[in-house]
C-alpha beads as a LAMMPS data file, in Angstrom:
LAMMPS data file: protein, C-alpha beads

108 atoms
107 bonds

1 atom types
1 bond types

-500.0 500.0 xlo xhi
-500.0 500.0 ylo yhi
-500.0 500.0 zlo zhi

Masses

1 110.0

Atoms # bond

1 1 1 20.537 13.612 4.982
2 1 1 17.558 11.674 3.918
3 1 1 16.711 8.031 4.041
4 1 1 15.026 8.095 0.706
5 1 1 12.782 5.161 0.174
6 1 1 11.642 4.469 -3.395
7 1 1 7.933 3.474 -2.978
8 1 1 8.007 1.750 -6.364
9 1 1 10.672 -0.734 -4.898
10 1 1 8.764 -1.621 -1.696
11 1 1 8.377 -5.386 -1.626
12 1 1 7.334 -6.032 2.043
13 1 1 5.601 -3.888 4.667
14 1 1 5.705 -4.590 8.435
15 1 1 2.521 -3.648 10.229
16 1 1 2.335 -4.622 13.956
17 1 1 5.203 -6.983 13.647
18 1 1 3.796 -8.965 10.658
19 1 1 5.444 -8.770 7.224
20 1 1 3.196 -8.441 4.183
21 1 1 4.249 -9.079 0.693
22 1 1 3.266 -6.234 -1.592
23 1 1 1.463 -7.366 -4.854
24 1 1 2.713 -6.222 -8.207
25 1 1 0.663 -5.866 -11.467
26 1 1 1.653 -5.886 -15.037
27 1 1 4.270 -7.809 -17.010
28 1 1 7.521 -8.988 -15.343
29 1 1 9.573 -6.260 -17.015
30 1 1 7.009 -3.574 -16.468
31 1 1 5.695 -4.632 -13.151
32 1 1 4.246 -1.844 -10.928
33 1 1 3.951 -1.828 -7.111
34 1 1 0.506 -1.662 -5.600
35 1 1 1.998 0.398 -2.703
36 1 1 0.911 4.017 -2.612
37 1 1 1.035 7.033 -0.195
38 1 1 -1.720 9.658 -0.181
39 1 1 -4.074 11.533 2.106
40 1 1 -5.611 9.262 4.774
41 1 1 -9.428 9.761 4.713
42 1 1 -12.586 7.881 5.335
43 1 1 -15.367 8.158 2.809
44 1 1 -18.839 6.839 2.285
45 1 1 -20.876 6.307 -0.971
46 1 1 -17.754 5.940 -3.181
47 1 1 -18.116 7.241 -6.679
48 1 1 -19.697 10.346 -8.115
49 1 1 -21.525 11.412 -4.809
50 1 1 -18.918 10.250 -2.317
51 1 1 -18.975 11.895 1.118
52 1 1 -15.801 12.684 3.163
53 1 1 -16.552 11.389 6.537
54 1 1 -13.223 11.972 8.197
55 1 1 -10.336 13.880 6.560
56 1 1 -6.658 13.278 7.193
57 1 1 -5.193 15.264 10.084
58 1 1 -8.536 15.858 11.814
59 1 1 -8.735 14.794 15.503
60 1 1 -5.051 13.976 15.725
61 1 1 -5.101 11.313 13.018
62 1 1 -1.995 11.114 10.769
63 1 1 -2.757 13.088 7.491
64 1 1 -0.717 10.772 5.268
65 1 1 -1.690 7.147 4.725
66 1 1 -0.645 4.093 2.797
67 1 1 -2.430 1.388 0.771
68 1 1 -1.248 -1.759 -0.999
69 1 1 -2.639 -5.122 -2.080
70 1 1 -1.505 -8.002 0.074
71 1 1 0.058 -10.597 -2.298
72 1 1 -1.069 -13.572 -0.201
73 1 1 -4.749 -12.553 0.405
74 1 1 -5.269 -10.194 -2.532
75 1 1 -6.967 -7.828 -0.149
76 1 1 -6.260 -4.137 0.199
77 1 1 -4.463 -3.062 3.298
78 1 1 -4.734 0.734 4.134
79 1 1 -3.857 2.718 7.167
80 1 1 -2.072 5.721 8.643
81 1 1 1.597 5.970 7.635
82 1 1 2.520 5.936 11.290
83 1 1 1.362 2.324 11.653
84 1 1 4.185 0.974 9.357
85 1 1 7.040 -0.256 11.393
86 1 1 9.431 -0.835 8.576
87 1 1 9.482 -1.559 4.787
88 1 1 11.740 -3.831 2.672
89 1 1 12.808 -2.482 -0.764
90 1 1 14.662 -4.301 -3.589
91 1 1 17.234 -2.836 -5.835
92 1 1 15.785 -2.417 -9.295
93 1 1 18.818 -4.276 -10.797
94 1 1 18.163 -7.311 -8.564
95 1 1 15.533 -9.902 -9.576
96 1 1 13.007 -10.496 -6.868
97 1 1 10.238 -12.947 -7.705
98 1 1 7.335 -10.660 -6.610
99 1 1 4.835 -10.458 -9.387
100 1 1 1.514 -11.861 -8.144
101 1 1 -1.417 -12.021 -10.404
102 1 1 -4.219 -9.819 -9.022
103 1 1 -7.735 -11.183 -9.008
104 1 1 -10.985 -9.402 -8.290
105 1 1 -11.470 -9.226 -4.558
106 1 1 -14.279 -11.211 -3.001
107 1 1 -16.036 -10.389 0.164
108 1 1 -17.338 -13.154 2.420

Bonds

1 1 1 2
2 1 2 3
3 1 3 4
4 1 4 5
5 1 5 6
6 1 6 7
7 1 7 8
8 1 8 9
9 1 9 10
10 1 10 11
11 1 11 12
12 1 12 13
13 1 13 14
14 1 14 15
15 1 15 16
16 1 16 17
17 1 17 18
18 1 18 19
19 1 19 20
20 1 20 21
21 1 21 22
22 1 22 23
23 1 23 24
24 1 24 25
25 1 25 26
26 1 26 27
27 1 27 28
28 1 28 29
29 1 29 30
30 1 30 31
31 1 31 32
32 1 32 33
33 1 33 34
34 1 34 35
35 1 35 36
36 1 36 37
37 1 37 38
38 1 38 39
39 1 39 40
40 1 40 41
41 1 41 42
42 1 42 43
43 1 43 44
44 1 44 45
45 1 45 46
46 1 46 47
47 1 47 48
48 1 48 49
49 1 49 50
50 1 50 51
51 1 51 52
52 1 52 53
53 1 53 54
54 1 54 55
55 1 55 56
56 1 56 57
57 1 57 58
58 1 58 59
59 1 59 60
60 1 60 61
61 1 61 62
62 1 62 63
63 1 63 64
64 1 64 65
65 1 65 66
66 1 66 67
67 1 67 68
68 1 68 69
69 1 69 70
70 1 70 71
71 1 71 72
72 1 72 73
73 1 73 74
74 1 74 75
75 1 75 76
76 1 76 77
77 1 77 78
78 1 78 79
79 1 79 80
80 1 80 81
81 1 81 82
82 1 82 83
83 1 83 84
84 1 84 85
85 1 85 86
86 1 86 87
87 1 87 88
88 1 88 89
89 1 89 90
90 1 90 91
91 1 91 92
92 1 92 93
93 1 93 94
94 1 94 95
95 1 95 96
96 1 96 97
97 1 97 98
98 1 98 99
99 1 99 100
100 1 100 101
101 1 101 102
102 1 102 103
103 1 103 104
104 1 104 105
105 1 105 106
106 1 106 107
107 1 107 108
């Protein structure tokens, strides 16, 4: 048996006891989640000449990571999958007001 979680339906993520709303982008009927799973790596010099500084699975670090845009702050939150305590999902047939317009992130 599997506790299958549809990552496209994740609406909240609990990290260290704090719930974060996952931002969605696109039109209401075609909204896409900003929540993704992939290799957890640290890089420098992003772009064409990027350098892998630390690959997933090295030194006991979890090889799978997550990333999503926090709907409240519009900042990207990323980390090892093992740091997620729980997620909340919504049935695709149930309307959940979750579409938050994304703006360009500002530093400082």
